[in-house]
mmCIF file of the N, C-alpha and C atoms, coordinates in Angstrom:
data_MODEL
# 
_entry.id   MODEL 
# 
loop_
_atom_site.group_PDB 
_atom_site.id 
_atom_site.type_symbol 
_atom_site.label_atom_id 
_atom_site.label_alt_id 
_atom_site.label_comp_id 
_atom_site.label_asym_id 
_atom_site.label_entity_id 
_atom_site.label_seq_id 
_atom_site.pdbx_PDB_ins_code 
_atom_site.Cartn_x 
_atom_site.Cartn_y 
_atom_site.Cartn_z 
_atom_site.occupancy 
_atom_site.B_iso_or_equiv 
_atom_site.pdbx_formal_charge 
_atom_site.auth_seq_id 
_atom_site.auth_comp_id 
_atom_site.auth_asym_id 
_atom_site.auth_atom_id 
_atom_site.pdbx_PDB_model_num 
ATOM 1   N N  . MET A 1 1  ? 11.481  3.682   23.750 1.00 0.00 ? 1  MET A N  1 
ATOM 2   C CA . MET A 1 1  ? 12.195  2.865   23.447 1.00 0.00 ? 1  MET A CA 1 
ATOM 3   C C  . MET A 1 1  ? 12.866  2.553   24.879 1.00 0.00 ? 1  MET A C  1 
ATOM 4   N N  . THR A 1 2  ? 13.909  1.810   25.223 1.00 0.00 ? 2  THR A N  1 
ATOM 5   C CA . THR A 1 2  ? 14.528  1.506   26.250 1.00 0.00 ? 2  THR A CA 1 
ATOM 6   C C  . THR A 1 2  ? 15.858  1.459   26.557 1.00 0.00 ? 2  THR A C  1 
ATOM 7   N N  . GLY A 1 3  ? 16.605  2.423   25.537 1.00 0.00 ? 3  GLY A N  1 
ATOM 8   C CA . GLY A 1 3  ? 17.882  2.698   25.477 1.00 0.00 ? 3  GLY A CA 1 
ATOM 9   C C  . GLY A 1 3  ? 18.507  1.558   24.439 1.00 0.00 ? 3  GLY A C  1 
ATOM 10  N N  . GLY A 1 4  ? 17.585  0.797   23.693 1.00 0.00 ? 4  GLY A N  1 
ATOM 11  C CA . GLY A 1 4  ? 17.970  -0.127  22.586 1.00 0.00 ? 4  GLY A CA 1 
ATOM 12  C C  . GLY A 1 4  ? 18.104  -1.551  23.307 1.00 0.00 ? 4  GLY A C  1 
ATOM 13  N N  . SER A 1 5  ? 17.872  -1.842  24.591 1.00 0.00 ? 5  SER A N  1 
ATOM 14  C CA . SER A 1 5  ? 18.356  -3.032  25.036 1.00 0.00 ? 5  SER A CA 1 
ATOM 15  C C  . SER A 1 5  ? 17.056  -4.136  24.824 1.00 0.00 ? 5  SER A C  1 
ATOM 16  N N  . TRP A 1 6  ? 15.736  -3.501  24.968 1.00 0.00 ? 6  TRP A N  1 
ATOM 17  C CA . TRP A 1 6  ? 14.682  -4.257  25.108 1.00 0.00 ? 6  TRP A CA 1 
ATOM 18  C C  . TRP A 1 6  ? 13.433  -3.579  24.206 1.00 0.00 ? 6  TRP A C  1 
ATOM 19  N N  . ILE A 1 7  ? 12.472  -4.413  23.894 1.00 0.00 ? 7  ILE A N  1 
ATOM 20  C CA . ILE A 1 7  ? 11.004  -3.696  23.430 1.00 0.00 ? 7  ILE A CA 1 
ATOM 21  C C  . ILE A 1 7  ? 9.927   -4.662  23.515 1.00 0.00 ? 7  ILE A C  1 
ATOM 22  N N  . PHE A 1 8  ? 8.787   -4.376  23.683 1.00 0.00 ? 8  PHE A N  1 
ATOM 23  C CA . PHE A 1 8  ? 7.325   -5.103  23.830 1.00 0.00 ? 8  PHE A CA 1 
ATOM 24  C C  . PHE A 1 8  ? 6.997   -5.629  22.440 1.00 0.00 ? 8  PHE A C  1 
ATOM 25  N N  . VAL A 1 9  ? 6.824   -6.773  21.967 1.00 0.00 ? 9  VAL A N  1 
ATOM 26  C CA . VAL A 1 9  ? 6.822   -7.372  20.654 1.00 0.00 ? 9  VAL A CA 1 
ATOM 27  C C  . VAL A 1 9  ? 5.085   -8.036  20.674 1.00 0.00 ? 9  VAL A C  1 
ATOM 28  N N  . LEU A 1 10 ? 4.229   -7.599  19.977 1.00 0.00 ? 10 LEU A N  1 
ATOM 29  C CA . LEU A 1 10 ? 2.824   -8.122  19.931 1.00 0.00 ? 10 LEU A CA 1 
ATOM 30  C C  . LEU A 1 10 ? 3.050   -9.410  19.360 1.00 0.00 ? 10 LEU A C  1 
ATOM 31  N N  . ASP A 1 11 ? 2.068   -10.340 20.107 1.00 0.00 ? 11 ASP A N  1 
ATOM 32  C CA . ASP A 1 11 ? 1.485   -11.654 19.592 1.00 0.00 ? 11 ASP A CA 1 
ATOM 33  C C  . ASP A 1 11 ? 0.784   -11.416 18.425 1.00 0.00 ? 11 ASP A C  1 
ATOM 34  N N  . LYS A 1 12 ? 0.650   -12.894 17.643 1.00 0.00 ? 12 LYS A N  1 
ATOM 35  C CA . LYS A 1 12 ? 0.150   -12.672 16.265 1.00 0.00 ? 12 LYS A CA 1 
ATOM 36  C C  . LYS A 1 12 ? -1.397  -12.388 16.452 1.00 0.00 ? 12 LYS A C  1 
ATOM 37  N N  . ASP A 1 13 ? -2.284  -12.417 17.423 1.00 0.00 ? 13 ASP A N  1 
ATOM 38  C CA . ASP A 1 13 ? -3.574  -11.964 17.725 1.00 0.00 ? 13 ASP A CA 1 
ATOM 39  C C  . ASP A 1 13 ? -3.699  -10.569 18.206 1.00 0.00 ? 13 ASP A C  1 
ATOM 40  N N  . GLY A 1 14 ? -2.699  -9.948  18.663 1.00 0.00 ? 14 GLY A N  1 
ATOM 41  C CA . GLY A 1 14 ? -2.559  -8.557  19.281 1.00 0.00 ? 14 GLY A CA 1 
ATOM 42  C C  . GLY A 1 14 ? -3.083  -8.547  20.682 1.00 0.00 ? 14 GLY A C  1 
ATOM 43  N N  . ARG A 1 15 ? -3.018  -9.652  21.323 1.00 0.00 ? 15 ARG A N  1 
ATOM 44  C CA . ARG A 1 15 ? -3.719  -9.525  22.744 1.00 0.00 ? 15 ARG A CA 1 
ATOM 45  C C  . ARG A 1 15 ? -2.989  -9.496  23.716 1.00 0.00 ? 15 ARG A C  1 
ATOM 46  N N  . LYS A 1 16 ? -1.563  -10.002 23.705 1.00 0.00 ? 16 LYS A N  1 
ATOM 47  C CA . LYS A 1 16 ? -0.504  -9.899  24.475 1.00 0.00 ? 16 LYS A CA 1 
ATOM 48  C C  . LYS A 1 16 ? 0.758   -9.121  23.791 1.00 0.00 ? 16 LYS A C  1 
ATOM 49  N N  . ALA A 1 17 ? 1.632   -8.864  24.456 1.00 0.00 ? 17 ALA A N  1 
ATOM 50  C CA . ALA A 1 17 ? 3.046   -8.079  24.282 1.00 0.00 ? 17 ALA A CA 1 
ATOM 51  C C  . ALA A 1 17 ? 3.919   -8.943  24.989 1.00 0.00 ? 17 ALA A C  1 
ATOM 52  N N  . TYR A 1 18 ? 5.020   -9.265  24.366 1.00 0.00 ? 18 TYR A N  1 
ATOM 53  C CA . TYR A 1 18 ? 6.306   -9.758  25.310 1.00 0.00 ? 18 TYR A CA 1 
ATOM 54  C C  . TYR A 1 18 ? 7.406   -8.921  25.321 1.00 0.00 ? 18 TYR A C  1 
ATOM 55  N N  . ARG A 1 19 ? 8.062   -9.058  26.165 1.00 0.00 ? 19 ARG A N  1 
ATOM 56  C CA . ARG A 1 19 ? 9.360   -8.158  26.049 1.00 0.00 ? 19 ARG A CA 1 
ATOM 57  C C  . ARG A 1 19 ? 10.407  -9.051  25.759 1.00 0.00 ? 19 ARG A C  1 
ATOM 58  N N  . ARG A 1 20 ? 11.127  -8.573  24.627 1.00 0.00 ? 20 ARG A N  1 
ATOM 59  C CA . ARG A 1 20 ? 12.242  -9.133  24.060 1.00 0.00 ? 20 ARG A CA 1 
ATOM 60  C C  . ARG A 1 20 ? 13.417  -8.198  23.982 1.00 0.00 ? 20 ARG A C  1 
ATOM 61  N N  . LYS A 1 21 ? 14.712  -8.952  23.849 1.00 0.00 ? 21 LYS A N  1 
ATOM 62  C CA . LYS A 1 21 ? 15.883  -7.892  23.750 1.00 0.00 ? 21 LYS A CA 1 
ATOM 63  C C  . LYS A 1 21 ? 16.162  -7.855  22.468 1.00 0.00 ? 21 LYS A C  1 
ATOM 64  N N  . ILE A 1 22 ? 16.798  -6.699  22.041 1.00 0.00 ? 22 ILE A N  1 
ATOM 65  C CA . ILE A 1 22 ? 17.068  -6.071  20.852 1.00 0.00 ? 22 ILE A CA 1 
ATOM 66  C C  . ILE A 1 22 ? 18.333  -5.491  20.987 1.00 0.00 ? 22 ILE A C  1 
ATOM 67  N N  . ARG A 1 23 ? 19.015  -5.483  19.893 1.00 0.00 ? 23 ARG A N  1 
ATOM 68  C CA . ARG A 1 23 ? 19.826  -4.506  19.641 1.00 0.00 ? 23 ARG A CA 1 
ATOM 69  C C  . ARG A 1 23 ? 19.740  -3.185  18.421 1.00 0.00 ? 23 ARG A C  1 
ATOM 70  N N  . ILE A 1 24 ? 19.960  -2.335  18.773 1.00 0.00 ? 24 ILE A N  1 
ATOM 71  C CA . ILE A 1 24 ? 19.562  -0.974  17.882 1.00 0.00 ? 24 ILE A CA 1 
ATOM 72  C C  . ILE A 1 24 ? 21.162  -0.601  17.074 1.00 0.00 ? 24 ILE A C  1 
ATOM 73  N N  . GLY A 1 25 ? 21.016  -0.243  15.899 1.00 0.00 ? 25 GLY A N  1 
ATOM 74  C CA . GLY A 1 25 ? 22.142  0.579   15.277 1.00 0.00 ? 25 GLY A CA 1 
ATOM 75  C C  . GLY A 1 25 ? 22.161  1.604   15.246 1.00 0.00 ? 25 GLY A C  1 
ATOM 76  N N  . ARG A 1 26 ? 21.855  2.567   13.981 1.00 0.00 ? 26 ARG A N  1 
ATOM 77  C CA . ARG A 1 26 ? 21.540  3.836   13.802 1.00 0.00 ? 26 ARG A CA 1 
ATOM 78  C C  . ARG A 1 26 ? 20.335  4.355   14.078 1.00 0.00 ? 26 ARG A C  1 
ATOM 79  N N  . GLN A 1 27 ? 20.520  5.696   14.548 1.00 0.00 ? 27 GLN A N  1 
ATOM 80  C CA . GLN A 1 27 ? 18.971  6.433   15.047 1.00 0.00 ? 27 GLN A CA 1 
ATOM 81  C C  . GLN A 1 27 ? 18.929  7.668   15.027 1.00 0.00 ? 27 GLN A C  1 
ATOM 82  N N  . ASN A 1 28 ? 17.767  8.144   14.840 1.00 0.00 ? 28 ASN A N  1 
ATOM 83  C CA . ASN A 1 28 ? 17.762  9.612   15.067 1.00 0.00 ? 28 ASN A CA 1 
ATOM 84  C C  . ASN A 1 28 ? 16.180  9.789   15.813 1.00 0.00 ? 28 ASN A C  1 
ATOM 85  N N  . PRO A 1 29 ? 15.804  10.806  16.066 1.00 0.00 ? 29 PRO A N  1 
ATOM 86  C CA . PRO A 1 29 ? 14.481  11.264  17.034 1.00 0.00 ? 29 PRO A CA 1 
ATOM 87  C C  . PRO A 1 29 ? 13.214  10.674  16.405 1.00 0.00 ? 29 PRO A C  1 
ATOM 88  N N  . GLN A 1 30 ? 13.149  9.982   15.151 1.00 0.00 ? 30 GLN A N  1 
ATOM 89  C CA . GLN A 1 30 ? 11.943  9.398   14.599 1.00 0.00 ? 30 GLN A CA 1 
ATOM 90  C C  . GLN A 1 30 ? 12.315  7.825   14.184 1.00 0.00 ? 30 GLN A C  1 
ATOM 91  N N  . TYR A 1 31 ? 13.524  7.373   13.842 1.00 0.00 ? 31 TYR A N  1 
ATOM 92  C CA . TYR A 1 31 ? 13.659  6.244   13.308 1.00 0.00 ? 31 TYR A CA 1 
ATOM 93  C C  . TYR A 1 31 ? 14.830  5.598   14.202 1.00 0.00 ? 31 TYR A C  1 
ATOM 94  N N  . TYR A 1 32 ? 14.315  4.124   14.329 1.00 0.00 ? 32 TYR A N  1 
ATOM 95  C CA . TYR A 1 32 ? 15.675  3.421   15.039 1.00 0.00 ? 32 TYR A CA 1 
ATOM 96  C C  . TYR A 1 32 ? 16.026  2.162   13.986 1.00 0.00 ? 32 TYR A C  1 
ATOM 97  N N  . GLU A 1 33 ? 17.292  1.832   13.806 1.00 0.00 ? 33 GLU A N  1 
ATOM 98  C CA . GLU A 1 33 ? 17.773  0.783   13.263 1.00 0.00 ? 33 GLU A CA 1 
ATOM 99  C C  . GLU A 1 33 ? 17.572  -0.540  13.931 1.00 0.00 ? 33 GLU A C  1 
ATOM 100 N N  . VAL A 1 34 ? 16.710  -1.404  14.075 1.00 0.00 ? 34 VAL A N  1 
ATOM 101 C CA . VAL A 1 34 ? 16.992  -2.742  14.572 1.00 0.00 ? 34 VAL A CA 1 
ATOM 102 C C  . VAL A 1 34 ? 17.881  -3.570  13.903 1.00 0.00 ? 34 VAL A C  1 
ATOM 103 N N  . LEU A 1 35 ? 18.955  -4.222  14.556 1.00 0.00 ? 35 LEU A N  1 
ATOM 104 C CA . LEU A 1 35 ? 19.955  -4.951  14.239 1.00 0.00 ? 35 LEU A CA 1 
ATOM 105 C C  . LEU A 1 35 ? 19.725  -6.365  14.430 1.00 0.00 ? 35 LEU A C  1 
ATOM 106 N N  . GLU A 1 36 ? 19.274  -6.623  15.661 1.00 0.00 ? 36 GLU A N  1 
ATOM 107 C CA . GLU A 1 36 ? 18.797  -7.897  16.101 1.00 0.00 ? 36 GLU A CA 1 
ATOM 108 C C  . GLU A 1 36 ? 17.671  -7.774  17.008 1.00 0.00 ? 36 GLU A C  1 
ATOM 109 N N  . GLY A 1 37 ? 16.695  -9.077  17.018 1.00 0.00 ? 37 GLY A N  1 
ATOM 110 C CA . GLY A 1 37 ? 15.425  -9.157  17.876 1.00 0.00 ? 37 GLY A CA 1 
ATOM 111 C C  . GLY A 1 37 ? 14.550  -9.021  17.378 1.00 0.00 ? 37 GLY A C  1 
ATOM 112 N N  . LEU A 1 38 ? 14.258  -8.642  16.052 1.00 0.00 ? 38 LEU A N  1 
ATOM 113 C CA . LEU A 1 38 ? 12.928  -8.528  15.354 1.00 0.00 ? 38 LEU A CA 1 
ATOM 114 C C  . LEU A 1 38 ? 13.053  -9.225  14.020 1.00 0.00 ? 38 LEU A C  1 
ATOM 115 N N  . GLU A 1 39 ? 11.875  -9.687  13.810 1.00 0.00 ? 39 GLU A N  1 
ATOM 116 C CA . GLU A 1 39 ? 11.619  -10.379 12.184 1.00 0.00 ? 39 GLU A CA 1 
ATOM 117 C C  . GLU A 1 39 ? 10.830  -9.441  11.475 1.00 0.00 ? 39 GLU A C  1 
ATOM 118 N N  . PRO A 1 40 ? 11.204  -9.211  10.024 1.00 0.00 ? 40 PRO A N  1 
ATOM 119 C CA . PRO A 1 40 ? 10.269  -8.235  9.316  1.00 0.00 ? 40 PRO A CA 1 
ATOM 120 C C  . PRO A 1 40 ? 8.758   -8.798  9.642  1.00 0.00 ? 40 PRO A C  1 
ATOM 121 N N  . GLY A 1 41 ? 7.803   -7.909  9.712  1.00 0.00 ? 41 GLY A N  1 
ATOM 122 C CA . GLY A 1 41 ? 6.410   -7.681  9.818  1.00 0.00 ? 41 GLY A CA 1 
ATOM 123 C C  . GLY A 1 41 ? 6.029   -7.814  11.432 1.00 0.00 ? 41 GLY A C  1 
ATOM 124 N N  . GLU A 1 42 ? 7.109   -8.095  12.294 1.00 0.00 ? 42 GLU A N  1 
ATOM 125 C CA . GLU A 1 42 ? 6.689   -8.215  13.569 1.00 0.00 ? 42 GLU A CA 1 
ATOM 126 C C  . GLU A 1 42 ? 6.071   -6.678  14.063 1.00 0.00 ? 42 GLU A C  1 
ATOM 127 N N  . GLN A 1 43 ? 5.023   -6.523  14.989 1.00 0.00 ? 43 GLN A N  1 
ATOM 128 C CA . GLN A 1 43 ? 4.368   -5.163  15.694 1.00 0.00 ? 43 GLN A CA 1 
ATOM 129 C C  . GLN A 1 43 ? 5.027   -5.118  16.879 1.00 0.00 ? 43 GLN A C  1 
ATOM 130 N N  . VAL A 1 44 ? 5.542   -3.646  17.162 1.00 0.00 ? 44 VAL A N  1 
ATOM 131 C CA . VAL A 1 44 ? 6.006   -3.245  18.474 1.00 0.00 ? 44 VAL A CA 1 
ATOM 132 C C  . VAL A 1 44 ? 5.061   -2.369  19.278 1.00 0.00 ? 44 VAL A C  1 
ATOM 133 N N  . ILE A 1 45 ? 5.322   -2.263  20.298 1.00 0.00 ? 45 ILE A N  1 
ATOM 134 C CA . ILE A 1 45 ? 4.596   -0.920  21.473 1.00 0.00 ? 45 ILE A CA 1 
ATOM 135 C C  . ILE A 1 45 ? 5.865   0.220   21.219 1.00 0.00 ? 45 ILE A C  1 
ATOM 136 N N  . VAL A 1 46 ? 5.430   1.129   20.561 1.00 0.00 ? 46 VAL A N  1 
ATOM 137 C CA . VAL A 1 46 ? 6.177   2.490   20.683 1.00 0.00 ? 46 VAL A CA 1 
ATOM 138 C C  . VAL A 1 46 ? 5.819   3.520   21.483 1.00 0.00 ? 46 VAL A C  1 
ATOM 139 N N  . SER A 1 47 ? 5.039   3.188   22.398 1.00 0.00 ? 47 SER A N  1 
ATOM 140 C CA . SER A 1 47 ? 4.673   4.495   23.295 1.00 0.00 ? 47 SER A CA 1 
ATOM 141 C C  . SER A 1 47 ? 5.483   4.044   24.475 1.00 0.00 ? 47 SER A C  1 
ATOM 142 N N  . GLY A 1 48 ? 5.518   5.217   25.347 1.00 0.00 ? 48 GLY A N  1 
ATOM 143 C CA . GLY A 1 48 ? 6.357   5.300   26.593 1.00 0.00 ? 48 GLY A CA 1 
ATOM 144 C C  . GLY A 1 48 ? 6.327   3.888   27.653 1.00 0.00 ? 48 GLY A C  1 
ATOM 145 N N  . TYR A 1 49 ? 7.427   3.515   28.293 1.00 0.00 ? 49 TYR A N  1 
ATOM 146 C CA . TYR A 1 49 ? 7.307   2.229   28.894 1.00 0.00 ? 49 TYR A CA 1 
ATOM 147 C C  . TYR A 1 49 ? 7.137   2.451   30.164 1.00 0.00 ? 49 TYR A C  1 
ATOM 148 N N  . GLU A 1 50 ? 7.252   3.838   30.506 1.00 0.00 ? 50 GLU A N  1 
ATOM 149 C CA . GLU A 1 50 ? 7.610   4.174   32.224 1.00 0.00 ? 50 GLU A CA 1 
ATOM 150 C C  . GLU A 1 50 ? 6.312   3.442   33.039 1.00 0.00 ? 50 GLU A C  1 
ATOM 151 N N  . GLY A 1 51 ? 5.448   2.772   32.728 1.00 0.00 ? 51 GLY A N  1 
ATOM 152 C CA . GLY A 1 51 ? 4.187   2.287   33.446 1.00 0.00 ? 51 GLY A CA 1 
ATOM 153 C C  . GLY A 1 51 ? 4.690   1.012   33.655 1.00 0.00 ? 51 GLY A C  1 
ATOM 154 N N  . TYR A 1 52 ? 5.154   0.272   32.885 1.00 0.00 ? 52 TYR A N  1 
ATOM 155 C CA . TYR A 1 52 ? 5.294   -1.287  32.916 1.00 0.00 ? 52 TYR A CA 1 
ATOM 156 C C  . TYR A 1 52 ? 6.640   -1.748  32.339 1.00 0.00 ? 52 TYR A C  1 
ATOM 157 N N  . LYS A 1 53 ? 7.611   -1.038  32.766 1.00 0.00 ? 53 LYS A N  1 
ATOM 158 C CA . LYS A 1 53 ? 8.889   -1.526  32.461 1.00 0.00 ? 53 LYS A CA 1 
ATOM 159 C C  . LYS A 1 53 ? 9.399   -2.659  33.217 1.00 0.00 ? 53 LYS A C  1 
ATOM 160 N N  . ASN A 1 54 ? 8.992   -3.063  34.341 1.00 0.00 ? 54 ASN A N  1 
ATOM 161 C CA . ASN A 1 54 ? 9.387   -4.140  35.050 1.00 0.00 ? 54 ASN A CA 1 
ATOM 162 C C  . ASN A 1 54 ? 8.936   -5.380  34.692 1.00 0.00 ? 54 ASN A C  1 
ATOM 163 N N  . ASN A 1 55 ? 7.662   -5.357  33.766 1.00 0.00 ? 55 ASN A N  1 
ATOM 164 C CA . ASN A 1 55 ? 6.832   -6.142  33.099 1.00 0.00 ? 55 ASN A CA 1 
ATOM 165 C C  . ASN A 1 55 ? 7.422   -7.114  32.306 1.00 0.00 ? 55 ASN A C  1 
ATOM 166 N N  . GLU A 1 56 ? 7.317   -8.543  32.122 1.00 0.00 ? 56 GLU A N  1 
ATOM 167 C CA . GLU A 1 56 ? 7.978   -9.381  31.049 1.00 0.00 ? 56 GLU A CA 1 
ATOM 168 C C  . GLU A 1 56 ? 6.436   -9.397  29.952 1.00 0.00 ? 56 GLU A C  1 
ATOM 169 N N  . ILE A 1 57 ? 5.380   -9.681  30.296 1.00 0.00 ? 57 ILE A N  1 
ATOM 170 C CA . ILE A 1 57 ? 4.042   -9.512  29.307 1.00 0.00 ? 57 ILE A CA 1 
ATOM 171 C C  . ILE A 1 57 ? 3.192   -8.564  29.593 1.00 0.00 ? 57 ILE A C  1 
ATOM 172 N N  . LEU A 1 58 ? 2.342   -8.237  28.570 1.00 0.00 ? 58 LEU A N  1 
ATOM 173 C CA . LEU A 1 58 ? 1.540   -7.108  28.817 1.00 0.00 ? 58 LEU A CA 1 
ATOM 174 C C  . LEU A 1 58 ? 0.307   -7.777  28.347 1.00 0.00 ? 58 LEU A C  1 
ATOM 175 N N  . VAL A 1 59 ? -0.943  -7.718  28.908 1.00 0.00 ? 59 VAL A N  1 
ATOM 176 C CA . VAL A 1 59 ? -2.130  -8.066  28.481 1.00 0.00 ? 59 VAL A CA 1 
ATOM 177 C C  . VAL A 1 59 ? -2.899  -6.935  27.829 1.00 0.00 ? 59 VAL A C  1 
ATOM 178 N N  . LEU A 1 60 ? -3.319  -6.948  26.581 1.00 0.00 ? 60 LEU A N  1 
ATOM 179 C CA . LEU A 1 60 ? -3.730  -5.858  26.235 1.00 0.00 ? 60 LEU A CA 1 
ATOM 180 C C  . LEU A 1 60 ? -5.150  -5.548  26.023 1.00 0.00 ? 60 LEU A C  1 
ATOM 181 N N  . GLU A 1 61 ? -5.941  -4.574  26.249 1.00 0.00 ? 61 GLU A N  1 
ATOM 182 C CA . GLU A 1 61 ? -7.348  -4.493  26.108 1.00 0.00 ? 61 GLU A CA 1 
ATOM 183 C C  . GLU A 1 61 ? -7.814  -3.465  25.245 1.00 0.00 ? 61 GLU A C  1 
ATOM 184 N N  . GLN A 1 62 ? -8.967  -3.854  24.485 1.00 0.00 ? 62 GLN A N  1 
ATOM 185 C CA . GLN A 1 62 ? -9.414  -2.556  23.759 1.00 0.00 ? 62 GLN A CA 1 
ATOM 186 C C  . GLN A 1 62 ? -10.489 -2.192  24.112 1.00 0.00 ? 62 GLN A C  1 
# 
């Protein structure tokens, strides 16, 4: 996570991820409550963001 200010959200086909602002509520080491910025069912990238924190769009490869 990024301190609760943004996250990468996958597009519907899973080929790209877009940086999006979010607002975090309660949290513990395993879970985060997202108060704003995500819709139910949207998928996000949960791995570390150190290598691409300055990007707005990620192109994902398999």
